[in-house]
N, C-alpha and C positions, 0 to 999 in steps of 0.2 A: 370415523376414519376406517376405511377398509384395510384388510391385511396387505393388499397390493400397495396401497398408499404408504403404509408403514415401512414396507421394504424399500420404497423409492426414496424415502427421506434420509438424507445423509446423516451419519452419526457425527456428533460433536462431543468432545469431552466436556465434563462439567465446567461451569464458568470459573469456579475457584482454581481449577487446574490451569485453564488458559491464562488467568491473571498471574498465577505463580510462574508459569513458563515465561511470560513477558518480563516479569521482574528479574528472573534469572538471566534472560537474554540481554536485557538492558545493561546489567552489570558486566556480563561477559564482553559485550561489545565496547563498553566504556573502558574496560581494562585492556582489551586486545586491539583496539583501533581497527584500521582498515583490513588487517589480515583475515578477519572473519567475514568480510564482505565477499560476494561472489559475482562472477561475470555471468551474464545470460548466455545460454547456449541452446542448441536445438532441444525443444521440449521442456526447457527449464527457465524459470524467471531468474533475473539477477537480484542482488540485494544492494541497496544503497543506504547511506546515512543521510537523513533529511534533517536539517536544522532550521527551525522556525523561530519566530518571535512570539512569545506568549501574549495572547489577546488581552489578558488582565494584568499580568505582571510586567510585561515588557522584557522579560528575561529570555535568553536563548534556551530552546528546548530541542533535544535531538531524539530521533526515533529511527529504527531500522525498518525499511519497507521493501517489499518485493516490487519489482518493476519489469517492464519489457521496454526495450528501446523503440523509439518512434522517431525516425529521422535523426536530428541532432538532440532531441529531447527524450523524455521518459514518460511512461504511462503507468499508473498504479490505481488501485482501488481504495477508496476511503471507507474502510471497514473496520469494525471494532470487534474482531473475533466473531463476526457474524451476529453480534448483539445489535439491537436496534439503534442505540444512540450513535451519533457520529463520533469518530475518534477525535481526541483533543487536537492532534496535529492538523486535521482538516479544518476544525473551527479556527485554529490559529491562522491558517493560510487564508481563510475567508476574510479575516480581519486585516491581515498583513500578508499579501500574496508574494512578497519578495522573500526568498529563502536561499539556502545553500545546500548543495548535494555533494556527497563524496562517494566516488565509485572506485573500484579496483583499477579499471582501465583509464579513467579520465581524471583522476585527482579530485580537486575541489572546484566546483563551478557555482556561480550565482545563477539562480533560476527565478522565474515568475510562474506562479501556479494559477491554473484556471480549471473549471469543470468543462469537460467535453460534452457537447450536446448534439442531438440529431444524428446525421449519418456518421460524423466523426466518432461519436460515442459508440455507435453500433460497430464500427470497424475496430475500434480499440478494444471493445468488449470481446470480440471474436479473437483478437490477438491474445488477450489475457486468458481467455477460456482455453486456448490451444496449449498453454504451458501447464505442466504438471507440477504445481507448487504446493501440494497439499490441499488445494482448493477442491479437488475432485470435480464433481459436476457443478460448475459455477452457477448455472441457472437454478439448480436445486437449493444451493446454499442461499442464494440471493432471495429466493421465494420465502425464506424464513423471516425476512425483514418487512416492516410495514410500509417501507418507501424504497424507491430505487436506490441502488448502491451507486454513489457518484464515481465516475471515472475521472481521475485527476491527471492533467497534463502539466508536466514541469518543463517549461521552455527556457533554454539558456538565454541569458540577457547580455552576456559579454563574449569575448573571444574564448576559444577553447584553450 
């Protein structure tokens, strides 16, 4: 790897730090509820609580994910701190696509998850890349993975 390539590679904290930060954030959000969620605004993604059904346990599991609004739904990335394995919530959604989201502006909504493909994926990738959510250069981070990062669409299934 040349010096120029090393400069272009985005910096990530050590894996243990990322996992510790997730642990802390899960407890913070569990204790604080929706008040720690945020609305999307120009140049910044929103944060929502996604509740899935565990693919093995059948128990509800909640996680906080960044998102951008897309019509009446939401788009997010199925990433695991840019590590190669898929996040558990995405594996859960692949097994049981019905889920629940909680946002600051919309309360709790039932959604159905699916992976965006083709032109829709490209369009949503550009929307996600346009927000500054600590992702930096999205394409550079995504290049660290051995497979494409899924773009997940969460579509409301009922009335707002």
